C-alpha positions as CSV (number, residue, x, y, z in Angstrom):
1,M,292.7,232.8,147.1
2,F,295.2,233.1,144.4
3,Y,293.8,234.0,141.8
4,N,290.3,234.5,141.0
5,V,289.1,233.4,137.7
6,L,286.2,231.5,138.5
7,N,284.4,234.0,140.9
8,G,280.5,232.8,141.3
9,V,281.2,229.3,141.7
10,K,280.4,227.7,144.7
11,A,281.4,224.6,146.5
12,I,280.8,223.1,149.1
13,E,283.5,220.0,151.0
14,Y,282.4,217.6,152.9
15,G,285.8,215.9,153.3
16,N,288.6,214.9,155.8
17,L,291.5,214.5,156.1
18,I,294.1,215.1,153.0
19,S,292.2,213.9,149.7
20,A,289.1,215.6,149.5
21,P,290.6,218.8,151.4
22,F,293.2,218.9,149.1
23,C,291.0,218.7,145.9
24,T,288.5,221.8,146.7
25,K,292.0,223.7,148.5
26,M,293.1,223.8,144.8
27,L,289.5,224.7,143.6
28,A,289.8,228.1,146.5
29,D,293.2,228.7,145.2
30,I,291.9,229.7,141.8
31,G,288.4,231.5,143.1
32,T,286.1,229.3,143.9
33,E,284.4,229.8,147.6
34,V,284.3,227.2,149.3
35,I,282.1,226.2,152.7
36,K,283.9,223.7,154.1
37,I,281.7,221.8,157.3
38,E,283.4,219.9,159.7
39,K,282.7,217.7,163.0
40,P,281.3,219.8,165.7
41,E,283.3,220.2,169.0
42,R,286.0,218.0,167.0
43,G,286.6,219.2,163.3
44,D,288.4,217.6,160.8
45,D,291.0,215.1,162.1
46,S,293.3,216.5,160.5
47,R,293.9,219.5,163.0
48,R,295.4,216.8,165.0
49,L,297.5,216.0,162.8
50,E,301.8,217.2,163.1
51,P,303.4,219.4,162.5
52,F,302.6,221.9,165.6
53,L,303.7,225.2,166.4
54,Q,306.6,224.3,168.7
55,D,305.8,221.1,168.9
56,I,302.5,221.7,171.5
57,Q,299.6,220.5,170.3
58,H,296.3,223.1,172.8
59,G,292.9,223.5,170.8
60,A,292.3,222.7,167.2
61,E,293.9,225.5,165.2
62,R,298.2,224.9,165.4
63,S,298.0,221.8,162.9
64,G,300.4,223.4,160.0
65,L,298.5,220.3,157.7
66,F,295.1,222.0,158.6
67,Q,296.7,225.4,158.0
68,Y,297.5,224.3,154.5
69,L,294.8,222.3,153.1
70,N,292.1,224.8,154.2
71,M,293.3,228.2,153.3
72,N,290.9,230.4,151.6
73,K,288.0,228.4,152.5
74,L,285.2,229.4,155.0
75,G,283.7,226.8,157.7
76,I,281.3,225.8,159.5
77,T,280.2,223.0,161.4
78,L,277.0,220.4,161.3
79,N,275.6,217.1,161.3
80,P,274.0,215.4,159.3
81,E,272.9,212.8,161.8
82,T,270.4,214.5,162.9
83,A,267.5,215.7,160.9
84,T,267.7,219.3,161.5
85,G,271.4,219.4,160.6
86,K,270.4,217.2,157.3
87,K,268.3,219.3,156.8
88,M,270.5,222.3,156.3
89,F,273.0,220.6,154.6
90,M,270.2,220.5,151.8
91,E,269.1,224.2,151.9
92,L,273.5,224.7,150.9
93,L,273.7,221.8,148.5
94,K,270.7,223.4,146.7
95,R,272.5,226.3,146.2
96,A,276.0,225.3,145.4
97,D,277.6,223.9,142.1
98,I,279.8,221.5,143.1
99,F,279.6,219.2,146.0
100,I,283.1,217.5,147.3
101,E,283.2,214.7,149.5
102,N,285.3,211.4,150.4
103,N,283.6,209.4,153.0
104,P,282.1,205.8,152.7
105,P,279.6,205.4,150.1
106,A,277.8,203.3,152.2
107,R,277.2,206.1,155.1
108,M,276.5,208.6,152.5
109,K,273.7,206.4,151.1
110,R,272.3,206.5,154.8
111,L,272.6,210.0,155.4
112,G,270.8,210.5,151.6
113,L,273.6,212.5,150.7
114,S,274.6,209.6,147.7
115,Y,274.7,211.6,144.7
116,E,270.6,209.4,143.1
117,F,269.7,211.7,146.2
118,V,272.0,215.2,145.8
119,K,270.6,215.5,142.2
120,R,267.0,215.3,143.0
121,I,267.4,218.5,145.0
122,N,270.0,219.6,142.6
123,P,270.3,218.2,138.9
124,H,273.0,221.0,138.0
125,I,275.3,219.4,140.2
126,V,278.7,218.6,139.6
127,M,279.5,215.5,143.1
128,T,283.1,214.6,143.3
129,S,283.5,211.6,145.7
130,I,286.8,210.3,146.7
131,T,286.9,206.5,148.0
132,P,289.7,204.2,148.1
133,F,288.6,201.6,146.0
134,G,285.8,204.0,144.6
135,Q,282.2,203.5,144.3
136,T,281.8,199.7,142.5
137,G,283.4,197.2,142.3
138,P,284.4,194.3,144.9
139,Y,286.0,196.8,147.2
140,R,283.2,199.3,147.3
141,D,283.0,199.3,150.9
142,Y,286.1,198.5,151.7
143,K,287.6,200.2,154.7
144,G,291.3,202.0,153.5
145,C,293.7,205.1,154.3
146,E,296.8,206.0,152.2
147,L,298.8,203.0,153.5
148,V,296.1,200.4,152.7
149,T,295.7,202.5,149.2
150,T,299.8,202.8,147.5
151,H,300.4,198.8,148.3
152,M,297.9,197.9,146.7
153,G,299.0,200.4,144.0
154,V,302.6,198.9,143.6
155,V,303.9,201.4,145.6
156,G,305.5,199.7,148.4
157,N,307.4,197.4,146.3
158,I,309.1,199.8,143.7
159,S,310.0,202.1,146.4
160,T,313.6,202.7,147.4
161,R,316.6,201.2,146.0
162,E,319.8,202.3,146.5
163,G,321.0,201.3,150.6
164,D,318.0,198.9,151.2
165,V,318.5,195.4,150.3
166,S,315.5,193.6,152.1
167,K,312.4,193.0,149.4
168,E,309.9,194.0,152.5
169,P,307.4,196.7,151.5
170,I,307.8,200.4,152.7
171,K,305.5,203.5,152.7
172,Y,306.5,206.4,151.3
173,P,306.6,209.1,153.7
174,A,304.0,211.8,154.6
175,H,300.8,212.1,152.7
176,L,302.3,211.6,149.5
177,F,299.6,209.2,147.2
178,S,296.6,211.5,149.0
179,F,297.9,214.8,148.0
180,Q,297.9,213.0,144.5
181,A,294.2,211.9,144.9
182,G,293.4,215.4,145.7
183,L,294.5,216.4,142.7
184,S,293.2,213.9,140.2
185,A,289.8,214.7,141.8
186,A,290.3,218.5,140.9
187,A,291.5,217.9,137.3
188,G,288.5,216.1,136.8
189,T,286.0,218.2,139.0
190,L,286.9,220.7,136.5
191,G,286.5,218.8,133.5
192,A,283.0,218.2,135.0
193,F,282.0,221.4,136.3
194,Y,283.5,222.0,132.3
195,H,280.6,219.6,131.6
196,Q,277.6,221.3,133.5
197,R,278.4,224.9,131.3
198,V,277.8,223.3,128.3
199,T,275.1,220.8,129.1
200,G,273.5,222.0,131.4
201,S,273.7,219.0,133.4
202,G,274.8,217.4,136.4
203,V,277.1,214.8,137.1
204,Q,278.8,212.2,139.5
205,L,283.0,212.1,139.7
206,D,283.8,209.2,140.9
207,V,287.7,209.0,142.2
208,S,289.1,206.0,143.6
209,E,292.6,206.9,145.6
210,Q,294.6,203.3,144.7
211,E,293.9,204.1,140.6
212,S,295.2,207.3,141.1
213,V,298.3,205.6,142.6
214,I,298.5,203.0,139.6
215,Q,298.3,206.1,137.1
216,N,301.2,207.3,138.6
217,L,303.3,204.0,139.1
218,N,303.0,203.1,135.7
219,A,306.0,201.9,134.7
220,A,305.3,199.4,137.2
221,T,302.3,198.1,135.4
222,A,304.2,198.9,131.5
223,R,307.1,196.7,132.8
224,Y,304.7,193.5,133.0
225,S,302.3,194.5,130.7
226,Y,305.0,194.8,128.1
227,A,307.5,191.9,129.1
228,K,305.9,190.2,132.2
229,Q,308.1,191.6,134.4
230,I,307.2,192.3,138.1
231,I,309.9,194.7,139.3
232,S,311.2,196.0,143.0
233,R,313.0,198.8,144.5
234,T,315.8,196.3,143.9
235,D,316.3,195.3,141.1
236,V,319.2,197.3,138.8
237,L,317.8,200.0,137.2
238,S,317.9,199.2,132.8
239,V,319.9,202.6,132.5
240,A,323.0,204.0,134.7
241,P,323.7,206.4,135.8
242,S,320.6,207.0,137.0
243,H,320.8,207.0,140.8
244,I,321.3,209.3,143.6
245,L,325.2,209.9,144.4
246,P,326.9,211.6,147.5
247,C,329.1,214.8,147.2
248,K,331.0,216.5,150.2
249,D,327.8,218.1,152.2
250,G,324.9,216.0,150.4
251,Y,323.9,214.5,147.4
252,I,323.1,214.8,143.8
253,Y,320.5,212.9,141.4
254,N,322.5,211.7,138.1
255,A,319.8,210.9,135.8
256,L,321.6,210.3,132.8
257,A,319.1,208.6,130.7
258,E,320.2,209.4,126.8
259,E,323.9,208.8,125.7
260,H,324.8,212.4,124.9
261,Q,324.1,213.4,127.9
262,W,326.8,210.6,129.7
263,W,329.6,211.9,127.5
264,R,328.9,215.4,128.9
265,F,329.3,214.7,131.8
266,V,332.3,212.3,131.5
267,E,334.0,215.7,129.6
268,V,332.8,217.9,133.8
269,M,335.0,214.8,135.8
270,G,337.7,215.4,133.2
271,H,337.8,212.3,131.0
272,P,339.0,209.9,133.6
273,D,340.7,206.4,131.7
274,W,337.9,204.1,132.7
275,A,335.1,206.5,130.5
276,D,335.9,204.3,127.8
277,N,336.8,201.1,129.3
278,E,334.3,198.8,127.2
279,L,332.2,197.5,129.9
280,F,330.9,201.3,130.2
281,K,330.4,202.1,126.8
282,D,326.4,202.7,126.3
283,A,323.8,202.9,129.0
284,T,322.7,198.9,129.2
285,S,326.7,197.6,130.0
286,R,326.7,201.0,132.5
287,A,324.0,199.6,133.9
288,K,324.7,195.9,133.8
289,Y,327.9,196.7,135.5
290,W,326.8,199.4,137.9
291,D,328.1,197.9,141.0
292,A,332.1,198.2,139.1
293,L,331.0,202.2,138.0
294,K,329.5,203.2,141.2
295,P,333.0,203.8,142.9
296,L,334.7,205.3,139.9
297,L,332.3,207.9,139.8
298,L,332.2,208.7,144.0
299,E,336.0,209.3,143.6
300,W,334.9,211.8,141.9
301,T,331.8,213.3,143.5
302,M,332.9,212.9,146.7
303,Q,335.7,215.5,146.0
304,Y,333.0,218.4,145.0
305,T,330.1,220.4,146.6
306,V,326.5,219.8,145.5
307,E,326.4,222.7,144.2
308,E,329.4,222.9,142.0
309,I,328.6,219.2,140.4
310,Y,324.9,221.3,140.1
311,R,325.7,224.3,138.9
312,T,329.0,223.3,136.6
313,S,326.9,220.4,134.9
314,Q,323.5,222.3,134.4
315,E,325.7,225.0,132.2
316,K,326.9,221.7,130.2
317,G,323.0,221.0,129.8
318,I,323.4,217.5,131.9
319,P,320.2,217.2,134.3
320,I,321.8,216.2,137.5
321,G,319.7,217.9,140.6
322,A,320.5,218.9,143.7
323,V,318.9,216.7,146.4
324,R,317.5,219.5,148.6
325,T,316.6,219.9,151.9
326,A,313.3,221.5,153.0
327,D,315.5,224.5,155.0
328,Q,317.5,224.9,151.5
329,V,314.9,224.6,149.3
330,L,312.1,227.8,151.4
331,K,315.7,229.5,150.7
332,D,315.9,228.2,147.0
333,K,316.7,231.7,144.7
334,Q,314.4,230.2,142.3
335,M,310.8,230.4,144.6
336,A,312.3,233.7,145.2
337,A,312.3,234.3,142.3
338,R,308.6,233.0,141.3
339,E,307.7,234.0,144.6
340,F,306.3,230.5,145.2
341,F,306.5,230.7,148.8
342,I,303.6,233.0,151.0
343,E,303.8,234.1,154.3
344,M,300.4,234.4,156.1
345,K,299.0,235.3,159.5
346,H,297.1,233.3,161.8
347,P,295.3,234.7,164.9
348,G,297.1,231.5,166.5
349,N,299.7,230.8,165.1
350,G,301.6,234.4,163.6
351,K,303.4,234.4,160.3
352,R,304.7,231.3,158.7
353,Q,305.2,230.4,155.1
354,Y,303.1,228.0,152.9
355,P,303.5,226.2,150.0
356,G,301.8,228.8,147.3
357,V,300.3,227.6,144.1
358,P,302.3,225.7,141.1
359,Y,301.7,228.0,138.4
360,L,301.2,231.7,137.4
361,F,299.1,232.8,134.9
362,S,299.3,235.9,133.0
363,D,297.9,239.3,132.9
364,I,296.1,238.3,136.0
365,N,297.4,239.5,139.1
366,R,297.6,237.2,142.6
367,E,296.3,237.7,145.4
368,E,296.5,237.3,149.2
369,P,295.4,234.5,150.4
370,A,293.3,234.0,153.2
371,A,294.0,231.7,156.5
372,A,292.3,228.3,157.6
373,P,289.1,228.6,159.6
374,S,289.0,227.8,163.0
375,L,286.0,225.4,164.0
376,G,283.6,227.2,162.9
377,Q,285.0,230.1,162.4
378,H,281.8,231.0,160.1
379,N,278.6,229.5,161.0
380,E,276.8,232.6,161.4
381,E,277.7,234.2,157.8
382,I,276.7,231.4,156.2
383,Y,273.1,230.4,158.6
384,C,272.5,233.3,159.6
385,E,273.0,235.5,156.7
386,R,272.3,233.1,153.6
387,L,270.4,231.0,155.1
388,G,268.5,233.2,157.3
389,Y,268.5,231.4,160.4
390,T,268.5,233.5,164.0
391,R,271.7,233.5,166.7
392,N,269.1,231.9,168.9
393,D,268.3,229.3,166.3
394,L,272.1,229.1,166.5
395,D,272.2,228.6,170.1
396,K,269.4,226.0,169.8
397,F,271.6,224.6,167.6
398,R,275.1,223.9,169.7
399,E,272.6,222.7,172.4
400,A,270.8,220.0,170.3
401,G,274.7,219.0,168.6
402,V,273.7,219.8,165.4
403,I,276.2,222.5,164.7
């Protein structure tokens, strides 16, 4: 954990890939004991997703993505498709405060793990279910993945304006909106857990990944709601400049939404004569004549480095940002001052850097996080020490495909 503020809270994760594991990571980081249930032998599918240490995948422990998502957790293997596995699953749920999963609703019902069944054995439990389209509605049982839910949530239609004249939809990089769904689920889970502590009653939290995407792209839906306008990524911004611009050694993001910010930037540029041209008199006009304005800005930005423009602008109160690469972020002195990146040792991967948590608690010391569990690492601790099974039982369970 990083902060032990939820000491004594117990959660079960029956998740896969990104959304549910990231949700439980958020809880584990603040002291929740999370028991992660994985498929016997195979484990979580994120174990087979890059990046891999030295670009070599051997076994199930070399994925940097898995290591990040599952630090601070206990890990066991269990197959609830078997009668014994289902019985053991129920024993774990009886002892839990929170249950988080991202499986198809029909599968959870078939396994006897739907909320209607789980609340019978533990009426106080908070159950968070993350699915592509939610537990209700005509899309309830539709299959989905991040590529599906992001495009059904408007994202592909409005991403990347600069340098792309095509209107073909594109995908955001990495797993951005799967992480967002997990973050939405974590926030909702904490609210549901507070409700449980106040009322004593459990509740199911129904999280739609599609809705999580739409919530964070409200500009597109708001534009249509207010102006009946459908925007795409090639549409001209209503405010300019608000663009990525190249410099001598990289890029800056020039986001001057307020008029006084523009004129401060004009002063930084030495107040060139063209700045007083009627075409650039206000933000709306600058957006309209962006094709004329852009070359004039580039003539200036290309004379300086990213750091020169970034520092000078920030000193003048101008919201210009440096477009950082990964290696630059890892070395950034702001990150170092806040000790954001942590160095964690893993038995098979050695010491590696990982993002920490984006917040600091006053008067609470940050603790050392634990590396992600190897596949089935805590089987003996959970099944023998807590549920009362013997080592001989575990051997039999392994042979039968239960764990």
